[in-house]
N, C-alpha and C positions, 0 to 999 in steps of 0.2 A: 102042427109045425109049417102047415103050409100055410095056414092063416096065420100066422106068428108073420113069416116072410115076408107076407104080403101086406102085412099093417105095419109092417117097419120098410121096406121100400114104398110104401105112400107114405107118410111119415117123414122118410126123406125126400122124398119129391116135396114135400108143402115147404120142409125149412128152406130147401133149395129155391123155391119158388119165390117165398119170402123173401130171402137177399137177392134176390135177381130184381124183385121189383120197390125192396127198400131206396128210398131215398136219403142224402143227406142234405145238410143245409147248414151253414153259417153264417155269423152277421158280427159285426164290431162296433165299438164303439171306445169314438175319436174324442177326449175331451185334454184339455191343458190343467199342469199342476203348476201354483204358483206356493211362495213363500213368503212373503211380509216382513218389514223390518220390525222387531219386536223391541220394546222395552218395556218393561213391566218391575215394581217395585214395592215389599213391602218390607215395614219395619216390624220382628215376632218378640215380641216381651215389652216389659216395661223397667224401663230402668230404674226408675224409684227415684226418694230425695236421699242429693247429697248433701247432709249436716256434719261443717266441720265441731267436731267435738274437743274438751279439756283437755290436754295431758293427765297423768293422771302423777305429774310431779312439776311441783313449780318450775318455772322459768325456761321449761321444755317449751322445746319449737312442737305448734299443733300439726298433727299425721294428715296428711295428705287422705280423703277415703276414696272408696272407688266403686263403679258397681259394672260387673258385667256380666246383667242379664238380658239383656237382647240380642235381637241377632238382623240384618238387614240380610233379605230372600229377595235375591231377583233373577229374573227371567232376559235372553237378548239373544237378539238374532240381527246378525251384522252385515254389510253387504266387503267384497275379498277385500284386503287390505287395508280392513280400520280399525278401530277400537272402541269399546266405550272408558269412563273414569267413574266413580263415585263420589262421591264429595260431598260435603257437610257445611253448614255455618250454621247459626243460630240467626232465625228469621223472625222471634218475637219475646220481647224482654230482655233485659241484663242482667252478666255476671254479676255478683256482689266485689263492690269495693275492697281492692286488697287481694283478690282470689282472679285462681286463672283454671279454668274447662281446658283439662285438654282429651284427645279419645285416640283411642288405638284401634285400627281395624284386626282384627285376629288372622290367621292364613285362613284363605277360603276354605270350607268343611270337603273334605273327602268323600263325603252323600252326595256330592253334585254330580253332574255331570259336562263336561265342552272344556271350554276356558272358560276359569272364575276368576282370570286377573288376579293380578301384587296387591298385597296388601304393601303399605306405606308405614314410612315409621310414624311414630306415635306425634302426634298433630294438637296446636294450639286451636282451638273451638274459640273463633270472634266471627264478625256479621260482616264478612268475607269467603270467600266454600274455599276449601281446604282439599285436595284429593287427598281419601284416605285407601281406594281401591281402585291401582292403573292395568293396563291391559287387558280390558275383560273382551273378550271375543263370547260366541253364539256360546252359548251353558244356560244350566237352569241350576240352581243351588243347592236347591229342593227344601221342602218345604216345615213348619215344623217343629215343635221343638228346638233340638242343637245345630239344625240344619245353616247350613250358610254362612254369612260371614258374622265373627263375636266382633260384639260392642264396646268396647271398653272405658268406661269414661271414668275422667280420676277430677276431682276438686279440689286444689292445692291454696295456700297461703303462698303470695307472690310479695305483699308487701304487709308485714303484720301490724305495722302504723297507718295503714287507712282501713283497714275493719274497721265496719261494722254494724253492731247485732242486725240481721237479720230474717223476716217471716216471711214463710209463703215464696221468695223470689220465684218465681216460676219463671223457665226458659222455654224455649222451645227450640231445638235442631234439625233442621228440617234436612234430609238428601235429596241429591236426585241423583240419577241415573244419565249421563249427556253424552255427546257424540267427541271419544276423544283424536285419536291423530289416523 
């Protein structure tokens, strides 16, 4: 028993001695953090051809055709008090005579985060930029599948007397994420 008490006392002294001679030290690391302005845009999906087809009844009007298989997906970081707009315009090709190309931006998908903006009403797409989403703040719409803003194209007859058969009349619609107000 005496040996046990002696060992216990020596062990306790060793612990106290180690604690008395322990040295603590600290160091710091200082650095800056920055957030750059960001404007990144992608179009997901393929619109496909919009082809006007014959009505089933002679004398009937030619129905408009639509395609809603593409999505605008964007990431935006802006300065305080500013917003962005997403606009669309034709940058290559020409719409067939007697037709009108319209575009409706759907409500920004809720899978995104931040201030995704407000979809505008249906616009006619020409070679002049038309706003399709306004008041975009700092946000990310999400990627893939049905994330982002659905783009619904509609080709309709505007002047049947001006229609001329066309083949492979390809157009390019360019979307731009711009600084707003």
